[in-house]
C-alpha positions in Angstrom: 3.1 -2.4 27.8 4.0 0.3 30.3 2.3 3.6 30.6 5.0 5.7 29.2 3.7 8.4 26.8 4.8 11.5 25.1 8.2 12.3 23.7 11.0 11.4 26.1 14.1 13.6 26.4 16.9 12.6 24.1 20.0 11.3 25.7 23.2 13.3 25.3 26.6 11.5 25.2 29.7 12.4 23.3 29.1 9.7 20.7 25.4 10.7 20.2 26.2 14.4 20.0 28.9 13.8 17.4 26.7 11.5 15.3 23.8 14.0 15.3 26.1 16.8 14.4 28.2 15.1 11.7 25.8 12.4 10.5 27.0 9.8 8.0 30.5 11.3 7.8 31.1 10.5 11.4 29.7 7.0 11.0 31.8 6.4 7.9 35.0 7.6 9.6 34.7 5.3 12.5 32.4 2.6 11.1 29.0 2.2 12.7 30.1 -0.9 14.6 32.8 1.1 16.5 30.3 4.0 17.1 27.7 1.5 18.4 30.3 -0.1 20.7 31.4 3.2 22.0 27.8 4.3 22.7 27.1 1.0 24.5 30.2 1.5 26.6 28.9 5.1 27.6 25.5 3.7 28.5 26.8 1.0 30.8 25.5 -2.5 31.5 22.1 -2.1 29.9 23.7 -2.5 26.5 21.2 -0.4 24.5 22.5 0.3 21.1 22.0 3.4 19.0 19.0 2.1 17.2 17.3 1.2 20.5 18.1 4.8 21.7 16.4 6.2 18.6 13.3 4.1 19.0 12.9 4.8 22.7 13.3 8.6 22.4 11.4 9.3 19.2 14.6 10.4 17.5 13.5 9.6 13.9 16.3 11.6 12.2 18.8 9.4 14.0 16.8 6.3 13.3 16.6 7.0 9.5 20.3 7.8 9.4 21.2 4.5 11.1 18.9 2.4 9.0 20.5 3.7 5.8 23.9 2.2 6.9 24.7 -1.2 5.6 26.0 -2.8 8.9 23.3 -1.7 11.3 21.0 -4.5 12.6 17.4 -3.4 12.8 16.6 -6.4 14.9 19.6 -6.2 17.3 18.9 -7.5 20.8 20.1 -5.3 23.7 21.4 -6.2 27.1 17.8 -6.5 28.4 16.8 -8.9 25.7 14.7 -6.4 23.6 14.8 -5.5 19.9 14.4 -1.8 18.8 10.7 -2.3 17.8 10.0 -3.2 21.5 11.2 0.3 22.5 9.1 2.0 19.8 6.1 0.3 21.2 6.9 1.2 24.7 7.3 4.8 23.7 4.1 4.7 21.7 6.0 6.3 18.8 4.0 5.7 15.6 6.5 7.3 13.4 9.5 5.4 14.7 7.4 2.1 14.7 6.4 2.6 11.1 10.0 3.4 10.0 11.4 0.3 11.7 8.8 -2.0 10.2 9.5 -0.5 6.8 13.1 -1.6 7.2 12.2 -5.1 8.3 12.0 -4.9 12.1 10.1 -7.5 14.1 9.4 -8.3 17.8 11.1 -11.7 17.9 14.0 -12.0 20.2 15.3 -14.9 18.1 16.4 -14.6 14.4 13.6 -15.3 11.9 14.1 -18.6 10.0 15.9 -18.3 6.7 13.9 -18.4 3.5 14.0 -22.0 2.2 13.2 -21.0 -1.3 13.0 -17.8 -3.4 9.7 -16.1 -4.0 9.2 -15.0 -7.6 6.6 -12.2 -8.2 6.3 -13.3 -11.8 5.5 -16.9 -11.2 1.8 -17.4 -11.5 0.2 -19.7 -8.9 -0.9 -23.1 -10.2 -4.4 -22.5 -8.8 -4.7 -19.6 -11.2 -3.4 -21.1 -14.4 -6.2 -22.0 -16.8 -8.9 -21.3 -14.2 -12.2 -20.2 -15.8 -13.9 -17.0 -14.7 -17.5 -17.8 -14.0 -18.5 -15.0 -11.6 -22.1 -14.4 -10.8 -23.5 -11.8 -8.5 -24.4 -12.9 -4.9 -26.0 -10.9 -2.2 -26.3 -11.3 1.6 -29.6 -10.4 3.0 -30.2 -7.7 5.6 -32.3 -8.1 8.7 -35.3 -6.0 9.7 -33.0 -3.3 11.3 -30.8 -2.9 8.2 -27.8 -4.9 9.5 -26.3 -7.7 7.4 -27.3 -11.2 8.2 -25.4 -12.7 11.2 -25.2 -15.8 13.2 -25.4 -16.1 17.1 -22.1 -16.9 18.7 -23.3 -20.4 19.7 -24.4 -21.4 16.2 -23.2 -24.8 14.9 -19.7 -24.2 13.5 -20.4 -26.4 10.4 -23.2 -24.0 9.3 -21.0 -20.9 9.9 -18.2 -22.5 7.8 -20.7 -23.4 5.0 -21.9 -19.9 4.8 -18.4 -18.5 4.9 -17.1 -20.8 2.2 -20.0 -19.7 -0.1 -20.0 -16.0 0.6 -16.4 -15.3 1.5 -17.6 -13.3 4.5 -19.6 -14.1 7.7 -20.8 -12.1 10.7 -21.0 -13.6 14.2 -22.8 -11.4 16.8 -22.2 -10.8 20.5 -18.6 -12.1 20.6 -17.9 -9.4 23.2 -20.3 -7.7 25.6 -21.5 -4.1 25.2 -19.6 -3.2 28.3 -16.3 -4.6 26.9 -16.9 -2.7 23.6 -17.4 0.6 25.6 -14.2 -0.1 27.5 -12.3 -0.6 24.3 -13.6 2.6 22.8 -12.5 4.4 26.0 -9.0 2.9 25.5 -9.0 4.1 21.9 -9.7 7.7 23.0 -7.0 7.4 25.7 -4.5 6.3 23.0 -5.5 9.2 20.7 -5.2 11.8 23.5 -1.8 10.4 24.6 -0.4 10.3 21.0 -2.0 13.6 20.0 -2.1 15.8 23.1 -4.0 18.6 21.3 -6.9 16.2 20.6 -9.7 15.9 23.1 -12.6 13.4 22.9 -15.3 15.8 24.0 -14.1 18.8 22.0 -14.9 18.2 18.3 -13.2 21.4 17.3 -9.9 19.6 18.1 -10.7 16.6 15.8 -8.9 18.2 12.8 -5.7 17.0 14.5 -6.3 13.4 13.6 -4.1 10.3 13.4 -2.4 9.3 10.2 -4.3 7.1 7.6 -7.5 9.1 8.3 -8.3 8.9 4.5 -8.9 5.1 4.9 -10.5 5.2 8.3 -7.5 3.7 10.2 -5.9 5.2 13.3 -2.3 5.2 12.3 0.0 2.2 11.6 0.9 1.0 15.1 -0.8 -1.7 17.1 -3.0 -0.5 20.0 -2.4 -3.0 22.8 -4.2 -1.6 25.8 -5.7 -4.2 28.3 -9.2 -4.4 26.9 -8.0 -4.3 23.3 -5.9 -7.4 24.0 -8.6 -9.1 26.1 -10.8 -8.9 23.0 -8.1 -10.7 21.1 -8.1 -13.7 23.5 -11.9 -13.8 23.8 -13.1 -17.4 23.6 -16.0 -16.3 21.4 -13.8 -14.5 19.0 -11.6 -17.6 18.9 -14.6 -19.8 18.3 -15.7 -17.7 15.4 -12.4 -18.0 13.7 -12.2 -21.7 14.6 -15.5 -22.2 12.8 -14.3 -20.7 9.5 -10.9 -22.5 9.6 -12.4 -25.8 10.8 -9.4 -26.4 13.1 -8.3 -25.5 16.6 -4.6 -24.4 16.4 -4.7 -20.8 15.3 -2.6 -17.7 16.0 -3.8 -14.1 16.5 -2.5 -10.8 15.0 -1.6 -7.7 17.1 -2.8 -4.7 15.1 -4.8 -1.5 14.7 -8.1 0.3 15.3 -10.4 1.7 12.6 -12.2 5.0 13.4 -14.2 7.3 11.2 -15.1 10.8 12.4 -18.7 11.9 12.0 -19.2 14.2 9.0 -22.6 15.6 9.8 -23.6 18.4 12.3 -20.1 18.7 13.9 -19.0 21.8 15.8 -15.6 22.1 14.1 -15.1 25.6 15.6 -15.7 26.2 19.2 -17.6 29.4 18.8 -19.6 28.6 15.7 -22.7 26.5 14.9 -22.3 22.9 13.9 -21.9 22.1 10.2 -21.3 19.3 7.9 -17.6 18.3 7.3 -17.3 16.5 4.0 -13.6 17.0 4.0 -13.4 14.4 6.8 -14.9 11.7 4.7 -12.8 8.7 3.8 -12.2 7.2 0.3 -15.5 6.3 -1.3 -14.5 3.8 -4.0 -11.7 2.0 -2.1 -11.7 -1.7 -3.2 -8.6 -3.8 -3.0 -6.9 -7.0 -2.0 -4.2 -7.5 0.7 -2.7 -10.2 -1.5 -1.3 -10.7 -4.9 -4.1 -12.2 -7.0 -1.8 -13.8 -9.5 0.8 -15.4 -7.2 -1.3 -15.7 -4.0 1.3 -13.9 -1.8 -0.7 -12.6 1.1 0.1 -9.8 3.5 1.8 -10.9 6.7 1.2 -7.5 8.4 0.9 -7.7 12.2 2.2 -11.3 12.1 5.8 -12.3 11.7 6.7 -13.1 8.1 7.3 -16.8 7.4 8.2 -18.5 4.1 7.4 -16.2 1.2 7.6 -19.0 -1.4 4.9 -21.0 0.6 2.7 -18.0 1.1 -0.3 -18.7 -1.2 -3.9 -17.6 -0.3 -5.2 -19.6 -3.2 -3.9 -22.7 -1.5 -4.2 -22.1 2.3 -7.0 -20.0 3.8 -6.1 -16.5 5.0 -8.5 -14.4 6.9 -9.1 -10.8 8.0 -11.6 -9.4 10.4 -13.2 -6.4 12.2 -14.8 -6.3 15.6 -17.5 -3.6 15.8 -17.1 -1.5 19.0 -20.2 0.6 18.2 -23.2 0.0 16.1 -22.0 0.5 12.5 -25.1 1.5 10.5 -25.2 1.9 6.8 -24.7 5.7 7.0 -21.9 5.5 9.6 -19.3 4.3 7.1 -17.9 0.8 7.1 -16.9 -2.4 5.4 -17.9 -3.3 1.9 -17.1 -6.2 -0.3 -18.3 -8.3 -3.3 -20.0 -11.4 -1.8 -18.8 -14.7 -3.1 -15.8 -13.5 -4.9 -13.5 -15.7 -2.9 -14.5 -18.5 -5.2 -13.7 -16.5 -8.3 -10.5 -14.7 -7.7 -8.3 -17.4 -9.3 -10.4 -17.2 -12.5 -10.4 -13.4 -12.4 -6.6 -13.4 -12.1 -6.2 -15.8 -15.0 -8.6 -13.7 -17.0 -6.9 -10.4 -16.2 -3.2 -11.1 -16.8 -3.1 -7.8 -18.8 -3.8 -5.7 -15.7 -1.0 -7.3 -13.6 1.3 -4.4 -12.7 4.7 -4.4 -14.3 6.3 -2.1 -11.8 5.2 -4.0 -8.6 7.7 -4.4 -5.8 9.1 -7.9 -5.2 6.9 -8.6 -2.1 3.9 -6.3 -3.0 0.6 -7.4 -1.4 -1.7 -4.5 -1.9 -3.6 -4.4 -5.2 -6.5 -2.1 -6.2 -9.4 -3.4 -8.2 -9.3 -1.7 -11.6 -11.7 1.2 -11.7 -13.6 -0.1 -14.8 -14.0 -3.7 -13.5 -17.7 -4.7 -13.6 -17.4 -6.3 -10.1 -17.6 -2.8 -8.7 -21.3 -2.7 -9.6 -21.8 -5.6 -7.1 -20.2 -4.0 -4.1 -22.4 -4.6 -1.0 -22.2 -2.6 2.3 -22.0 -4.6 5.5 -23.6 -2.8 8.4 -22.9 -4.7 11.7 -24.0 -4.4 15.3 -21.9 -3.5 18.3 -20.1 -6.6 19.6 -20.2 -8.4 16.2 -17.2 -9.9 14.5 -17.0 -9.8 10.7 -14.5 -12.2 9.1 -13.6 -12.3 5.4 -11.5 -14.5 3.2 -8.4 -12.6 2.0 -9.3 -13.4 -1.6 -12.3 -11.1 -1.2 -12.0 -7.6 -2.8 -12.8 -5.3 0.1 -12.5 -1.7 1.4 -14.7 0.8 3.2 -17.2 3.5 2.4 -17.3 6.9 4.1 -19.1 8.1 7.2 -22.2 10.2 6.4 -23.7 10.5 9.9 -23.3 12.4 13.2 -21.8 9.2 14.9 -18.4 7.7 15.1 -17.6 4.4 13.4 -15.1 2.4 15.5 -13.9 -1.1 14.8 -10.9 -3.3 16.0 -9.0 -5.1 13.3 -8.1 -8.6 14.0 -7.2 -11.7 12.1 -6.2 -15.3 12.8 -4.0 -17.7 10.9 -3.5 -21.4 10.8 -0.7 -22.0 13.3 0.8 -24.5 10.8 0.7 -22.1 7.9 4.4 -21.6 6.9 3.5 -18.1 5.7 2.9 -16.7 9.2 4.8 -16.5 12.5 3.4 -15.1 15.8 4.2 -11.5 16.5 3.7 -11.0 20.2 6.6 -11.4 22.6 6.9 -11.1 26.4 6.8 -7.5 27.4 4.7 -6.2 24.5 1.4 -7.2 25.9 -0.1 -5.3 28.8 1.1 -6.2 32.3 -0.9 -7.4 35.3 -0.2 -4.0 36.8 -2.3 -2.5 34.0 -5.2 -4.9 34.8 -4.5 -7.5 32.1 -4.1 -11.2 32.6 -2.9 -13.5 29.8 -5.2 -16.5 29.6 -4.1 -20.0 28.6 -5.9 -19.6 25.3 -4.3 -16.1 24.8 -0.8 -17.6 25.4 -1.4 -20.0 22.5 -3.1 -17.5 20.2 -0.2 -15.0 20.7 2.4 -17.7 20.1 3.9 -17.6 23.6 3.0 -21.3 24.2 2.6 -24.1 21.7 -0.7 -25.7 20.9 
């Protein structure tokens, strides 16, 4: 990615000015195809369309107007070979990025493969039907410093996999160096200060102006693809950890977000006042959910390209998620929690809880909250992890986060890998989205395969 930041000045052409002034009436009178062709003619040989213009220049009102029209292509490729989402990433525009994704945008410069079969949200997975529910509480021990049990990065893969299969979660420590973790945190602050100019890392009284999704401890909805962030994703030790739990080599890596919780104790929230506690900055305390449909097995494909929905079944093919700790995440700093071992019981739980399956769910819904009265909530375990550690969990695990109750930041990098042969997922990265060599990033041979730019 380039270094562009901030809101770029909107272009002004007769077609754009007329569209902005008269909106859908103008588009209806001339058809959006004619309007788009006229705009491209005005712009010259680059061939950018209206939707590319909206993405590049943070023009969300124009973007939303265009996306409501039947004959606009949210994945149109312009004369430079780029789809609109590429421009939203270049402009570091979270609002435009999120809007485009909501309407089905992706990075691919080739059309996504057609669906070979229809997905039915009411068709219960075979792995669920008749499955008994025999859940028993399982705990993971803590070490002498209060961190959850972890393996060294060079531990035998078979033992890591055995632990993962039983507990549904595993921690591998020292997958990146302390220096690389610090460099990543610096990039996170750079991103925050660029996307929110009023926010300053060393001025806590500016931290009220925080990124979206603060209530769940996530920094917005857009991937953060700065050089060190991406180097972490192609780290051989990170890859080895995921390879251990999958038991195979050919994997692909997601391109996604950062998690960051503000401190809530002893914070100088006003420049000329004494520090105080800030409970209003705390994230949700009882957040426990799945990023999959427990009944059908449909798993989220967020930050991958969507593959075949009808073949997307986390009960059948392993799906994983993970966080890389960029600072020490102690038990009072906020962090990840889950119900150990539940990966082996989700199918039985789903079969035993047909009565709580939502009736108003969307066709491709993949976010489900654990019912508030479910007894599994009594067995939630917090997972404190050390800086440089990678925590991987099976997507069948109910999971969430607990709030920060300390004077320190909690910072993690979300990352997940998928089986490259899993029909549910496609790689998301394309040339030009990853950082350039001018920014100090070099794509490794391993990275090229993990990001789907080369075949295994």
